N, C-alpha and C positions, 0 to 999 in steps of 0.2 A: 166973585170967590174971594174968601180972603188968603194970605199968603198960607198961615199955617192949612186950611182944609188945599189949597192949590200942592202943597208940600205932602200932607195925606195920601193925597191921588197920587203925586208921581211914587209916593213906596209902592203902595197899591200894585202900581202897575208894571213898577222893577220886581215885584214879588210874583207876579202872574209870567213877566216873562221869565226870572229864574225858574220858576214852575214849569215853564215851557221845554227850557234842557236841561232842568235837572228830571224831569219825566218822562222823556222823549225815548228812553228804553223803554217804560211800558207799552209803550205802542210799536214800538219797530224794533226790538232787540232778540226777539225768538226769529221774524222772517229775515232777517241780516244775519242772524249765527247759521243758519240752515240755506243759505245762499240761495231763497224764495225769491229776494230782491238786494239788486245793490244799494248801498247803501245811498248814494244821491239821490235813488228814484225815491227809496224807503223815507228819508226826508223828505222831500218832497212832497208825495201823499199824506204823511204824517201832519206836515205844515197845513194842508187843504182839509184835511177829516176834520181835524183840530177846532178851524175855524169855523167849518160850518156846523159843528157839533154843540159848540158854544149856546146857539140861535134851537137846543132844541126844547129848552123850558129854563123856569125860576124856580123850582122848588126847593134846589140846594141854595141859591141865594136866598132864598125866602129863609131858613133854618138860620143861614150865617147872621144876616142882617137884624132879626129877630126869636128867632127860636131858643136861643143859647144863654144871652146875658139879656137883663132889661134895658132896651134900648133910649128909654128915658131918662135914665142915669148915665150913659156913655157920652164919653167927651171926644172930642176930635184927638186928643192929647193920648187917650187911652188907644182909640185906634192906630196909632202912628204906633205905638209903644208893642202893643201886640204883630204887627207888620216886621217891628224892627228884629224883634225876638222871632219870627218863623222865617225869616228874612237869613237869620245869624243861623240858625239850625240847618237848612237848608244849606247855605255856602260850604259850611263842615261837613256834612255828610254828603255833600258831593266832593270834595277834598279827599276825602276817606274813602271814594267809591261806592258809599252803601247806600244801597234805595230806600230812602225812608220815605216818610210820609208828606208831602207839600200841605194834604191836607188838615193833618194833624199836628202838624206844627203852625198853622194858622191859626187853631184852635186853641192849644195849649198857649200861644203867643196870649188870643184874646181873654183868654178865661185869667193869665197872669196879671196881667194888666188892671184889666178889672177889678179881680180880689184885692189888690194893693191899694187901689184908686175909692173903689166904690164898695169891696167889703162883699163878703161871699153870696149875703142876703140879695144882691142884684142878680146873684145864676137861675136860670131857668132851671130846675133839677130834674122835671120832664123832659126838655128837651136834649142836655147833656146825657139823659141816662137814657132814652128812647132812640135818638138821634145820633149819639156818639160814642158810647162806651158800648151797647149791646150789638151796633153794627162794626163795631171794632173787634168784637170777638167772633162773632156770627158767618160776618163778609170771607175773613180767608176760611174759615172749615168750611163755608159752600161750596170756594171756590178750589180748595182742594179737594173735597169728595167729589163735585160735579164732574171735574179734569182727570180722577182717577177711574171715575164710572165712566165717560164718554171716551177714555184713550182703550180700556177695558175690551169695550164692547167694539171699536175699531178696529181693534190687533184681530177681536174674535172673527170679526166681518171678514176681513183682507189675509186672513190667517194663508196660507201657501202661497198667496201672492207674489209673482216676481217684486222682488226691492226696488230695483232700478225703473221702472213703469210707474210704479207705486210711488214712490218717489218723484216723479215726474210731475203727477195728478196732484200730490199734496202742495206740492210748489205753486202749482198755479193756483190751489183754493186758499193759499197764505197769502196771497195778492187781495184775496175778500176779506179772509180776516181778520187781515195787518187794517185794512180801511176801517172795518168795524170798530176795533179795537182803538184806532186814533179816533174812531169819530164816537164811542164812547167817552175816552178820556175827556174830550173837549167838553164833552155834557156835563161830567160830571167838575172836572176842574177849572176851567172859566169861570162860574159859578160863583167860586169861593171869591174869587176878586170882586166879582159882582157885587154879593151881599155884602162883602166890607168896605167898599166903595158908597153902597147905598148908606150902609149906617153911617162913616161920616157924612155925607153930605144930610142926613137927618141931626144927627148931633149939631151940626151949623148952621139948621133952619133954614135952610137951602132948599127942601121938597118937604110937604107935608105929614109922609107917611113915608115905608119902608119899602115901597111898592119901585121896582126896577125901573129907572129910565129906561128908554129905547141905547141913548147914546154909552150908559154905562155897558151896555151889554157888547156894542162893537168895539169899543174902548178893549174893552174883557177879551174878546176874541180876538183881535187884532193881537196882543203884546204876548198870549199864550200863544199863538201859532209862529209868531216872530223868532218865539224863546224855544222853540221846536225846529225850526227850521234852522238855529246853529247847533243843538244837539248837543246831547250831553254823553260822549264816549266813554267816560271812565263808570258810571254805572251803566251802561249798556253791555260793555265787557263781563261785569259779574254776573247781569241778570241773563246775556246772552251764553254765555260758556261756562262760566264758573261754578254756576249750581247743576245745573243740568246737560248731560250732553243731548243736546236736540238735532231730532231729522225732521225734515217737513213736516208729517203726521203728529208728530207733536208737537211743533209750533200752530199746526191748526187746530188742535183741541184744545191747546192752553189759551191762547186769542180768543176763540169763537165764547169760549167758558167765559174770563176774563169778562169780556167785553159785556155777554148777556146780563150778568151781575150787576154791572156798575149801568148800565140802563136801566133796570129794575130799581137800583137804588136810590136812581137819580131820581126817576119818578117819583119813591116814596119823600122824595126830600134829606135824603139820608148822605151827608157828606163824606165817603166812607173813604180810602184810601185805594187807591187804582194801584199804588204799590204791593201796599199788601193784597189786593187782590189775584193782579197777573203771577207775581211771586209766589204764592201758594199755590195757584193753576200749573205755573211751571213744576212744583214739588210734586204735584198731586200726578202732572204726567210721569212724571220721571218713577214717582214709588209706582205706577202698574209695572215695570220689570222688577220688581223686587223693590228692597231697603236699600241695594248698594245701589241703586239707581240715580238717588239722590247724595251729593257732595255736603252729607251734614255739618261738618265744619262749617262752612262756610254759611251755609243754613242759620250756623246757629247765630255767627254777626248779623243777618238780618234781623232776626228776630231780636237781638238785642238791641237794634237801633228802633225797631218797633215801640220797643216797652219805654225804652227811653224818652223819644218824641216829645211826648206833651208833657212831663216831667220838665223836660231842658228847655223846651217851647217858653213855658210859663215860666221857669224862674228869670230866662233873659229878656220877656215882655217885661214879668215885674220889674228888674233892673234896669230897664228903660225907659221907664213912666217913673221912677226917683229917679234917674241923672236929669230929664226931659223938664220933670219937677223942678230940682234943684237949681236950676240954669234960668228957671222964670217963666218955662214956655208952657202957657196953660191954654 
């Protein structure tokens, strides 16, 4: 490997690690907020299941590696700039405690650096529209709607039940739903890094095609699980406590819904946002109580971060390419 390629792979591993602690809240915020799991046990479980989920397939990795931009016009500098754009946006939103999308940050960074380096003619618009833009809108709507319906159904089924025994039952069930969510998170998010590393390897001529090598899968799984072990407590507080007042039954419904949506979209090769889906599911279960069941002021801040993520990361990715090119890194 060349020094530049080593640097690009290191950036990708750093992104994956940051993705892990940035998105820890996606997997365990609800189970910690409802006290179904102690934080240290929740982190351990999320770490293990994130690692396992990374081995669930490579459809999302293939979308990142060859489904959004022309891999033949991609250079290592384009990939490096894309990663710098994504990492920068992830750190900004982490510092602000906003649960934004690491998936869309990476996609935005890749589109921005590609646009300025190779032109928008290198975009694969079918992939961008069908794999990114349509799921960007539809996956949160599905998460919200299914969680709302599930929560209404559970409320009706257990109407008249004693609240304390019911809480104990759903605390136990949340152990399983939290593990399910962590597995789904790993199956979706670790694949993004697999795809971007594979794209860099192909651009460098190290591999003949954009099929994901086995060692890249292991590396991505390890990085995201280590990042998860660190934990993103700022975002966890927003997700678990500031959007909806959660009880175990709500946490179970939100996690079960979000994890199912994520596994289905991962199979379809759609790099959707785990953050968008679990946030929407949490809003959905809160809305089952009525419009006042959700703290819409906080939800509005989250929605603004969603809208800004792709263009903001694209802008930083483009600027990063300009800087790297100006200093002679090619």
